[in-house]
C-alpha positions as CSV (number, residue, x, y, z in Angstrom):
1,M,122.0,101.5,51.3
2,M,125.6,100.1,51.8
3,Q,128.3,99.7,49.2
4,L,128.8,96.5,47.3
5,R,131.7,94.3,47.8
6,S,133.0,91.1,46.3
7,L,132.0,87.9,48.5
8,Y,133.9,86.1,51.2
9,V,132.4,82.6,51.1
10,L,132.5,79.7,53.6
11,G,131.7,76.4,53.1
12,E,132.2,72.8,55.1
13,S,133.6,70.7,52.2
14,M,135.5,71.5,49.1
15,D,132.9,70.2,47.0
16,Y,130.1,72.2,48.5
17,E,132.2,75.2,48.7
18,T,132.9,75.2,44.7
19,K,129.3,74.8,44.0
20,L,128.7,77.7,46.5
21,L,131.3,79.7,44.6
22,K,129.7,79.1,41.4
23,R,126.4,80.6,42.4
24,T,128.4,83.6,44.0
25,S,128.3,85.6,40.5
26,K,124.5,85.5,40.5
27,V,124.0,86.9,44.1
28,A,127.1,89.1,44.8
29,E,125.5,92.4,43.6
30,L,122.5,91.8,45.6
31,L,124.5,91.6,49.0
32,Y,125.5,94.4,51.2
33,E,128.8,95.1,52.7
34,G,129.8,92.5,55.5
35,E,126.9,90.3,54.3
36,E,128.4,86.5,53.5
37,L,126.8,83.7,51.5
38,K,126.8,80.8,53.8
39,S,124.6,77.9,52.4
40,Y,122.1,77.4,49.5
41,A,119.4,75.1,48.5
42,L,118.1,73.8,45.2
43,T,115.7,76.6,43.7
44,D,118.0,79.7,44.8
45,I,117.0,79.6,48.3
46,Y,120.2,81.3,49.9
47,L,121.7,81.7,53.8
48,T,123.7,84.7,54.7
49,N,124.8,85.9,57.8
50,V,122.0,88.4,57.7
51,R,119.0,86.9,56.2
52,I,117.3,84.1,54.5
53,M,116.3,85.1,50.8
54,K,115.2,83.6,47.8
55,L,116.1,85.0,44.1
56,G,114.2,85.1,41.1
57,I,114.9,85.4,37.3
58,S,114.1,89.0,36.2
59,S,111.0,88.9,33.6
60,S,112.8,91.6,31.7
61,A,116.3,90.1,31.3
62,F,116.6,86.0,31.9
63,S,120.1,86.6,32.8
64,T,119.2,89.0,35.6
65,Y,118.4,87.8,39.3
66,K,116.1,89.6,41.5
67,V,115.4,88.9,45.1
68,T,111.5,87.8,45.7
69,F,112.1,87.2,49.6
70,S,114.3,88.4,52.2
71,M,113.7,87.9,55.9
72,P,116.5,89.3,58.4
73,L,117.5,86.3,60.7
74,A,116.7,88.5,63.5
75,K,113.2,88.5,62.7
76,I,112.8,84.8,62.0
77,K,111.6,82.5,65.1
78,T,111.9,79.1,63.5
79,V,112.6,77.5,60.1
80,S,111.4,73.9,59.5
81,L,111.4,71.4,56.5
82,V,107.8,70.5,55.9
83,S,106.1,68.6,53.3
84,K,103.5,70.7,51.4
85,R,101.9,70.5,48.0
86,M,103.4,67.2,47.5
87,Q,107.1,69.0,47.6
88,W,109.5,69.7,50.2
89,A,109.5,73.4,51.4
90,L,111.0,75.6,54.0
91,A,108.4,76.9,56.5
92,V,110.0,80.2,57.8
93,E,108.0,81.7,60.9
94,T,108.6,85.1,61.8
95,S,108.3,86.4,65.2
96,A,105.3,88.4,64.2
97,G,104.0,84.8,63.5
98,K,103.5,85.0,59.9
99,T,104.7,82.0,57.9
100,E,106.1,81.7,54.7
101,F,106.8,78.7,52.4
102,L,109.7,78.3,50.3
103,Y,109.5,75.6,48.2
104,G,112.3,73.3,46.2
105,V,114.2,72.1,48.8
106,T,115.8,68.2,49.6
107,K,116.2,66.5,53.0
108,K,119.9,66.5,52.1
109,E,120.2,70.1,51.3
110,W,118.1,71.0,54.4
111,A,120.7,69.0,56.8
112,H,123.4,71.5,55.6
113,F,121.0,74.3,55.6
114,E,119.8,73.7,58.9
115,Q,123.4,73.6,60.6
116,E,124.6,76.9,59.1
117,L,121.3,78.4,60.0
118,K,121.6,77.4,63.9
119,E,125.4,78.8,63.5
120,A,124.3,82.2,61.9
121,K,121.3,82.8,64.5
122,K,123.6,82.6,67.3
123,S,125.2,85.8,66.4
124,P,123.3,87.3,63.2
125,L,124.8,90.6,61.7
126,V,122.1,93.3,62.1
127,L,123.1,96.2,59.4
128,E,121.8,99.5,60.7
129,D,121.0,100.5,57.5
130,F,120.0,97.4,56.1
131,V,117.0,97.5,53.8
132,E,114.6,94.7,53.5
133,I,113.4,94.2,50.2
134,D,110.5,91.8,50.7
135,A,107.4,92.4,48.8
136,E,105.7,94.7,51.6
137,N,108.9,96.8,51.6
138,Q,109.1,97.0,47.9
139,R,105.5,98.4,47.8
140,E,106.5,101.0,50.6
141,V,109.5,102.1,48.7
142,S,107.8,102.4,45.3
143,K,104.8,104.5,47.0
144,Q,107.4,106.6,48.5
145,N,109.3,107.2,45.3
146,K,105.7,107.8,43.2
147,A,105.1,110.3,46.1
148,V,108.3,112.1,45.8
149,E,107.9,112.2,41.7
150,K,104.4,113.4,42.0
151,V,105.6,116.0,44.1
152,A,108.3,117.1,41.7
153,N,105.5,116.6,38.5
154,V,103.4,119.2,40.6
155,A,106.2,121.4,41.0
156,V,107.3,121.4,37.2
157,Q,103.5,121.9,36.2
158,E,103.0,124.8,38.3
159,E,105.9,126.4,37.2
160,K,104.7,125.8,33.6
161,N,101.3,127.3,34.5
162,R,103.2,130.6,36.0
163,E,105.0,131.0,32.7
164,F,101.7,130.4,30.5
165,I,100.0,132.9,32.7
166,A,102.8,135.6,32.5
167,K,102.9,135.2,28.7
168,Y,99.0,135.0,27.8
169,G,97.3,136.2,31.0
170,E,94.4,134.1,32.8
171,I,91.6,133.2,31.1
172,A,89.1,135.9,30.4
173,V,86.1,133.9,28.9
174,A,85.8,130.4,27.7
175,A,82.7,129.5,25.7
176,T,81.5,127.0,23.1
177,F,80.1,128.8,19.9
178,G,79.5,127.2,16.3
179,G,80.9,123.8,17.3
180,C,84.1,125.3,18.6
181,R,85.7,125.9,22.0
182,V,86.8,129.4,21.9
183,T,89.0,130.5,24.7
184,I,90.0,134.3,25.6
185,Y,93.2,135.2,27.7
186,R,93.5,138.4,29.5
187,N,96.9,139.6,27.5
188,G,95.4,139.5,24.1
189,F,95.5,135.9,23.4
190,I,93.0,133.6,21.6
191,K,92.6,129.7,21.4
192,S,89.9,127.8,19.6
193,G,89.1,124.2,18.8
194,N,86.4,121.8,18.2
195,I,84.1,120.7,20.8
196,I,85.5,116.8,20.5
197,G,88.9,117.6,22.2
198,M,91.1,119.0,19.6
199,F,92.6,122.0,21.6
200,A,96.2,121.3,20.4
201,G,98.4,124.1,19.8
202,Q,99.3,127.4,21.9
203,P,97.1,130.7,22.1
204,E,97.8,133.2,19.1
205,E,97.6,137.0,19.3
206,L,94.4,138.5,18.8
207,L,94.3,141.2,16.4
208,E,90.4,141.7,16.0
209,I,87.2,140.1,16.8
210,S,83.5,140.9,16.2
211,G,80.3,139.2,16.0
212,D,76.6,139.8,14.6
213,A,73.3,138.4,15.2
214,D,70.9,138.1,11.9
215,I,67.8,137.0,14.2
216,T,64.1,137.3,13.5
217,K,61.0,136.0,15.4
218,K,59.4,132.9,13.7
219,S,56.2,133.3,12.8
220,G,53.1,131.9,14.4
221,A,51.9,129.9,11.5
222,G,55.3,128.7,11.2
223,R,55.6,127.1,14.4
224,V,52.0,125.7,14.5
225,L,52.9,124.0,11.1
226,G,56.1,122.8,12.7
227,A,54.2,121.4,15.4
228,A,51.9,119.5,13.4
229,L,54.7,117.7,11.5
230,T,56.9,116.8,14.6
231,A,53.7,116.2,17.0
232,G,54.4,119.3,19.2
233,G,58.2,118.5,19.3
234,S,59.4,121.4,17.5
235,I,57.5,124.1,20.2
236,L,59.4,122.4,23.1
237,A,62.9,121.5,21.6
238,S,63.3,124.9,19.3
239,P,63.8,128.4,20.1
240,N,61.1,130.9,18.9
241,Q,63.5,132.5,16.8
242,R,65.4,131.9,13.5
243,G,68.4,133.2,11.7
244,N,72.4,133.2,12.0
245,I,74.9,134.2,14.6
246,Y,78.4,134.9,13.6
247,L,81.5,135.2,15.3
248,S,84.8,136.3,13.3
249,F,88.4,136.9,14.5
250,A,91.8,137.4,13.4
251,T,94.9,136.2,14.7
252,S,98.5,136.4,13.8
253,N,98.2,133.5,11.8
254,Q,94.6,132.9,10.6
255,V,91.2,134.5,10.3
256,V,88.5,132.4,11.7
257,S,84.6,132.8,11.1
258,L,82.2,130.8,12.9
259,D,78.3,130.6,12.3
260,S,75.6,129.3,14.8
261,G,72.6,128.7,12.9
262,S,70.3,127.7,16.0
263,G,69.6,131.4,16.7
264,D,69.1,130.6,20.4
265,D,69.7,133.1,23.2
266,W,72.6,130.9,24.6
267,D,74.8,131.4,21.3
268,I,74.0,135.3,21.2
269,M,75.2,135.4,24.9
270,N,78.3,133.5,24.2
271,M,79.1,135.5,21.0
272,R,78.6,138.8,23.0
273,K,80.7,137.4,26.0
274,L,83.6,136.4,23.7
275,V,83.5,139.6,21.5
276,A,83.6,142.0,24.8
277,A,86.6,140.0,26.4
278,G,88.5,139.9,23.3
279,K,88.2,143.4,22.5
280,A,89.0,144.1,26.1
281,A,91.9,141.7,25.8
282,I,93.2,143.4,22.5
283,S,93.1,146.9,24.7
284,K,95.0,145.7,27.6
285,R,97.8,144.1,25.4
286,E,98.1,147.4,23.3
287,S,98.2,149.3,26.5
288,L,101.0,146.8,28.0
289,Q,102.9,147.2,24.8
290,N,102.8,151.0,24.9
291,K,104.0,150.6,28.5
292,E,107.0,148.9,27.3
293,S,107.8,151.2,24.6
294,A,107.5,154.2,26.9
295,S,110.0,152.7,29.3
296,T,112.6,152.3,27.0
297,N,114.7,155.6,25.9
298,N,112.9,157.8,23.2
299,G,114.9,156.9,20.3
300,D,114.6,153.1,20.8
301,S,111.1,153.5,21.9
302,D,110.0,155.4,18.7
303,Q,111.9,153.0,16.4
304,S,110.8,149.8,18.7
305,G,106.8,151.0,18.2
306,A,107.3,151.7,14.6
307,Q,108.6,148.5,14.1
308,G,105.8,146.9,16.0
309,I,103.2,148.7,13.9
310,E,104.6,148.0,10.7
311,E,104.9,144.1,11.4
312,R,101.1,144.1,12.4
313,L,100.4,146.1,9.2
314,Q,102.4,143.6,7.3
315,K,100.7,140.8,8.8
316,L,97.3,142.5,7.9
317,A,98.3,142.7,4.3
318,D,99.1,139.1,4.1
319,L,95.8,138.1,5.4
320,R,94.0,140.3,2.7
321,E,96.2,138.8,0.1
322,K,95.3,135.3,1.1
323,G,91.9,136.3,0.9
324,L,91.1,136.0,4.8
325,L,90.3,139.5,5.0
326,D,88.1,141.3,2.5
327,E,89.0,144.9,1.7
328,E,86.7,146.3,4.1
329,E,87.8,144.1,7.2
330,Y,91.4,145.1,6.2
331,K,90.8,148.9,6.0
332,A,88.9,148.7,9.4
333,S,91.7,146.9,11.2
334,K,94.2,149.1,9.9
335,A,92.5,152.3,10.7
336,K,92.4,150.8,14.3
337,L,95.8,150.0,14.3
338,L,96.9,153.5,13.3
339,G,94.4,155.1,15.6
340,L,92.3,156.9,12.9
């Protein structure tokens, strides 16, 4: 877009020129280099050596003007004064056969406007980089800006995804259990949240995971009695087993115990998938940590490895002190960490 400049204003009479100059401050920043204000009508309709335009007050700032209509003179076929809706209006017909009506013109203003228009149309200034700012072009520019913004946002999101996967690994398993959505990441991390959608926060380092199923078959008498009390609904709606299914895991920040009392095969399957994926992820993380330690020099490696084990032992001790791990769970996790 061209650089803005101060206006050079032409007018026939001093009185008219004075009025025109008073309006110059409103439109100066909306004109392009080389564009000159020639005439105006009652309700902010302006004629320049480039176009006819109409201004409106911006809704966000009442002292700020914006272009609501803009048509280059080179694209205008005819302009006439017509009576429409019980008032005078400029009928601007374009070379494409479309007519726009600009309201708020008097016959006296039209006489001067028409004269200036004839002179301007004899040799209209055509700016190669002139940008029409009518509604159609505004929508097109907005569409292009949104497309560019969308591409930029996609690139940013892709970079975030790459960083996330590099740190936590790809998803190994995501399953619902005990009213929670549990996700295991391949680099040894886990995230859980309720199934309503509260999955805020980052994945946490997974230290231990285990599951158990205390399931027994329902007796035939029990199922018959249940069917009698529910008009047969219990046989169709409930599994032929009862008991609890447990899933527990410890992270670097907390210990979570989930209980699914339905006892159905689906919960058993999800529990086993989560436990298997969790143990595999822990093993992978430990393997990666060992490789990182081995890549350093022996002295630094031994020191780093020892510090890592000490930190994790301290985390287990903290969880035990908070009552989040019982003595048996603490000893089992400690033995596994030490490779005993």
